[in-house]
N, C-alpha and C positions, 0 to 999 in steps of 0.2 A: 502493498498499499503506499504509496506516495504521501511524506508527511503535507505534501502540501492543499492536499482536498482533504477541505472540510469535513468534517463525522459527528455524531454524537453517539458516544457512546453513553447506552443507559444500564446502570445495573438497579434489578427489583430485586424484592421481595419482603416477607413478612416483617416485622420486630425483634432481633436479635443472630438473622443471614449474615451480616457482616457485610451488610451495605454501604455503608459510610468507609471500612476500614477498606476493602474492595478498591471502595472509588477514588477514594484519597491517594490509595498506594499505587492505583494507574493511572492515574490522572498526574504524580508527578512522574511516575516513570517516563509518561510517554507525552511531559511537556502543556499538558492540554489545561484546559480550565477546570477547576471544579465545580458542582453547583450543590451542595446537599438540597435536596428537599427540606429536608426537617426546618432549613431555618423560611421557609415559605412560609409558614404554616402559621394563622393570626395568632394573637395571644388567645384568643374568646378557645379556639383549637386547643391550644396545646392544655389549657385551663381544665375541657371536658376528657380528653384522651388521660391526661393526667390524675383524674377523678374514676376512670374508668370507665368513662363515656363515649361510648362511639361517633364519630364524625357523622355529626346530622349532614343529609349530601346536600345542602347550600353552604356549606364551610368546605367541606371534600370538591366543588367546580370551585369556587374562586379561587383556591389553593392547588389545584390542579393550572387553571386559568392562569396564576401567576408563575406557575413553571412554566408554561407555553410563552408567559410576553420575554421571559427569562431566554428561552432556546431560539426563539425568534431575530432576537440583539444580537444571540450569537451566531445566527446562521446569518445574520446580514453584515454579521462584522467577520464574514468568514473565519470567525473564532472554534476552532474547535473543543470540545466538552464533555465531560464525563458528569451525568448527571444521575446521582443516586434519590429512589423512592420508590416507595412499595407496592406501585402497579399492579394493585391487587383488581382494579375494577379494567373489563374489554374495553369499554369504551373511549375511559381516560387513555388508556394507553394508544389509543387509538388517537386521538390529541396531539400528546406526545408526539407521536410519531408528525404526525400534520406540521406541526410547530419549528419539526428538527430538522438538522441537515444531513440526511442519507443516514438515520439509527440503525442501528442494531441493538439490540437486551439482551441483556447476562441475569440469566434467572438464577440466584444464588435459592437452590431449597434443600430441606435437612426436613428431618421427622420432627415433632412434634420435644420430645421429650428434649432430644440433645438443643433446639430453640428457646424453653422454657430455662432450661441449666444457663444458656446467655445470659438468659436477663435476667434471672437471680443474681448473676458474677456482675449483673453493670451496674455501673451507679453516675450519677450526675446527667440523667436522662429521663425526659417528663414525662416517657411511653410506662406503663408500668409493666410489671409478669403479666397479669389480673386479664390485660387485653391479647394477648397472644390468641386463644379461641377465639377469639370474636374477628381480628384478622385471619386465621386460615380458613373462619368460615366464608369468609368474605372475596379470598382470592378467587375469580375467576380461572379458570381453564382457557389455557395459551396454544393447547392443540392446535387449533389451527390457524396459526402466527408463524409462518416461515420465517420473518426473523427475529426469532427466540431462543437464543443456546440456554438451554440448562447448566448450572455447573450444581457440583453435591458440596453441599459446606462442610462435611467432614473432612475436606483437603483445607490445609495450611491458607490463611490469604497470597503469600507470595505466589503457592504455587496456583491459587484461582488466579491471578495476574499474567502467571507465566501462560497460564492456557487461556486466554484473551488476547492477548499482544497476539499468541504463535494462531491463534484465531483470524487474528486482523491483520498477519501478514502473510495469510495463505491466498 
């Protein structure tokens, strides 16, 4: 892949999957901009999730629109970027696709027990472990989305980044 081609890599998955860690490492390795999806949640949305309340649809929609605006700005500036965000809803993934430049998604997937263990160990994050079940139930299938590659979260983050960079180089 030519470095001058603007692209968007989306690292998606439920809470505890390692989206932020993998996304930051990947962006650093590629020299691309990193966009942390959590930073685009409104204070109201963060408060709801911190209280164990799943997001209301209007809050989720405004969050996705804010991400789309940011991706559109990167596209206009020809700035390649890595976005970490949950990607729970297929319709939202399509909105991201439409706003991004030549996006490819990497879905960090793992079993509920490992995800719960990771969330229990995580500190300084607004999303409580109790929200995991809600996210797992909300995650819509990506079986018919050809631009999504599933990665196994039992692998260490540097190895996941290596798999992604190998995919990009192919």
